[in-house]
C-alpha positions in Angstrom: 78.9 -20.8 19.2 76.2 -21.6 21.8 72.6 -21.1 20.9 72.0 -18.1 23.1 75.0 -16.2 21.6 73.9 -17.3 18.1 70.4 -16.0 18.7 71.9 -12.6 19.9 74.0 -12.3 16.8 71.0 -13.3 14.7 69.0 -10.5 16.3 71.7 -7.9 15.6 71.8 -9.1 12.0 68.0 -8.8 11.8 68.1 -5.2 13.0 71.0 -4.2 10.8 69.5 -5.7 7.6 65.9 -4.6 8.2 67.1 -1.1 9.0 69.1 -0.8 5.8 66.4 -2.6 3.9 63.8 -0.1 4.9 65.9 2.9 4.0 67.0 1.5 0.6 63.5 0.2 -0.3 61.7 3.4 0.8 61.3 4.8 -2.8 60.1 1.4 -4.0 57.7 1.1 -1.1 56.2 4.5 -1.9 55.7 3.4 -5.5 54.1 0.1 -4.4 51.8 2.0 -2.0 50.7 4.3 -4.8 49.9 1.4 -7.1 48.0 -0.4 -4.4 46.0 2.7 -3.5 45.2 3.3 -7.2 44.3 -0.3 -8.1 42.9 -1.8 -4.8 41.9 1.3 -2.8 42.4 1.9 0.9 43.8 0.8 3.2 47.2 0.3 1.5 48.5 -1.8 4.3 47.2 -5.2 5.3 47.2 -5.6 9.1 46.4 -8.8 10.9 47.0 -10.4 14.2 49.4 -13.4 13.9 51.1 -15.6 16.4 54.7 -14.8 17.2 57.3 -16.3 19.6 55.6 -18.8 21.9 52.3 -18.0 20.0 52.0 -14.5 21.4 50.0 -12.3 19.0 51.5 -9.4 17.1 50.2 -7.2 14.2 51.7 -8.3 10.9 52.2 -5.6 8.3 52.1 -6.2 4.5 50.9 -4.4 1.4 47.4 -5.3 0.5 47.1 -7.7 -2.4 43.4 -8.5 -2.5 40.3 -6.4 -3.2 37.4 -6.4 -0.7 34.9 -9.1 -1.6 31.9 -8.0 -3.6 29.5 -9.4 -6.2 32.1 -9.8 -8.9 35.2 -10.6 -6.7 34.3 -13.4 -4.4 37.0 -16.1 -4.5 40.7 -15.5 -3.6 41.6 -15.8 -7.3 39.2 -13.1 -8.3 40.1 -10.8 -5.4 43.8 -11.2 -6.0 43.8 -9.8 -9.5 46.9 -8.9 -11.6 48.4 -6.4 -9.2 48.1 -8.8 -6.2 49.6 -11.6 -8.2 52.6 -9.5 -9.2 53.2 -8.3 -5.6 53.1 -11.8 -4.2 55.2 -13.3 -7.0 57.9 -10.7 -6.5 57.4 -10.7 -2.6 57.1 -6.9 -2.7 54.0 -7.2 -0.5 56.4 -8.4 2.3 58.5 -5.2 2.4 56.5 -3.6 5.3 57.2 -6.7 7.4 60.7 -5.3 7.8 59.1 -3.0 10.4 58.0 -6.2 12.3 61.6 -7.3 12.2 62.8 -4.0 13.7 60.2 -4.2 16.4 61.3 -7.7 17.3 58.0 -9.4 16.3 59.7 -11.3 13.6 63.1 -12.3 12.2 64.4 -12.3 8.7 64.4 -16.1 8.8 62.0 -18.4 10.7 58.7 -20.2 10.3 56.1 -18.0 8.5 53.5 -16.5 10.9 50.2 -18.0 10.0 46.7 -17.4 11.4 45.8 -17.2 15.1 42.9 -19.7 14.4 45.4 -22.4 13.5 47.0 -22.5 17.0 44.6 -25.1 18.4 44.9 -27.2 15.2 48.6 -28.0 15.5 49.9 -31.3 16.8 52.3 -30.9 19.7 55.2 -31.4 17.3 53.9 -28.9 14.8 53.4 -26.3 17.6 57.1 -26.3 18.1 57.4 -24.0 15.2 56.6 -21.2 17.7 59.7 -21.9 19.7 61.5 -19.2 17.6 60.4 -15.9 16.2 58.5 -16.2 12.9 60.3 -15.1 9.8 59.7 -13.2 6.5 61.2 -16.3 4.9 62.0 -19.8 6.1 63.1 -23.3 5.4 59.6 -24.3 4.3 59.5 -21.4 1.8 62.7 -22.4 0.1 61.6 -26.0 0.1 58.5 -25.4 -2.0 56.6 -22.4 -0.6 52.9 -23.0 -1.3 53.5 -26.0 -3.6 54.0 -28.4 -0.7 51.5 -29.7 1.8 50.9 -28.2 5.2 52.4 -31.2 6.9 55.6 -30.9 4.8 55.7 -27.2 5.7 55.4 -27.8 9.4 58.0 -30.6 9.2 60.5 -28.1 7.6 59.6 -25.5 10.3 60.4 -27.9 13.1 63.6 -29.0 11.3 64.6 -25.3 11.2 63.9 -24.9 15.0 66.1 -27.9 15.7 69.0 -27.0 13.4 68.9 -23.2 13.2 72.2 -21.4 12.9 73.6 -18.3 11.2 75.0 -20.4 8.4 71.6 -22.0 7.8 70.0 -18.5 7.8 72.4 -17.3 5.2 71.7 -20.3 3.0 67.9 -19.7 3.3 68.2 -16.0 2.4 70.3 -16.9 -0.7 67.8 -19.6 -1.7 64.9 -17.2 -1.1 66.4 -14.7 -3.5 66.7 -17.5 -6.2 63.1 -18.5 -5.5 61.8 -14.9 -5.9 63.7 -14.6 -9.2 62.3 -17.9 -10.5 58.8 -17.2 -8.9 58.6 -20.9 -7.8 55.9 -22.3 -5.6 53.7 -19.2 -5.3 50.4 -21.1 -5.4 49.2 -24.5 -4.3 47.7 -26.6 -7.1 44.1 -25.5 -7.7 44.4 -22.5 -5.4 45.3 -18.9 -5.8 47.6 -19.2 -2.7 47.2 -22.0 -0.2 44.1 -23.8 1.1 43.2 -23.2 4.7 44.8 -25.6 7.3 42.2 -27.7 8.9 44.4 -29.9 11.1 46.4 -33.0 10.4 44.4 -36.2 10.4 45.3 -38.6 13.3 
């Protein structure tokens, strides 16, 4: 199967799975939204511009996992709290991103969409991660998630770009489910999530 046909089939699979997933998870999402509203306040959804295919910006949708910063909640660890940790550990915060998949902003599998501010910091090789749609999960996530370095993550992202196939996507989705169950690699050492990327030293 040539790459263009494979990408078309991948898009059909994305739409089918995301559509079914949204319907099936609707009661769960309503429950999560109620918990977020009760424990973290409004807004329930986290919305942020992220780079998509070819670095073009789109609005990422997720459930909020952090409180607004205040005098007692300053660091990410303090702002995250128990509810946020549970949502991230179970990946329930990612459920609204299925809407991004339906819209065509994202795929089920691909490099994770990071911050717009990172775009000028990538090396030319690392920037190749934007040659495909970003994903809810990806090769970097099943290779260590936040427990591996930025450089290792980007290497896995580019590896995915070069070797992507439907068979690889299915393996990554299966591995993602196992990671979620085991709750592996949620945080980097010494950080609530992952330290900011500041560029790769020359």
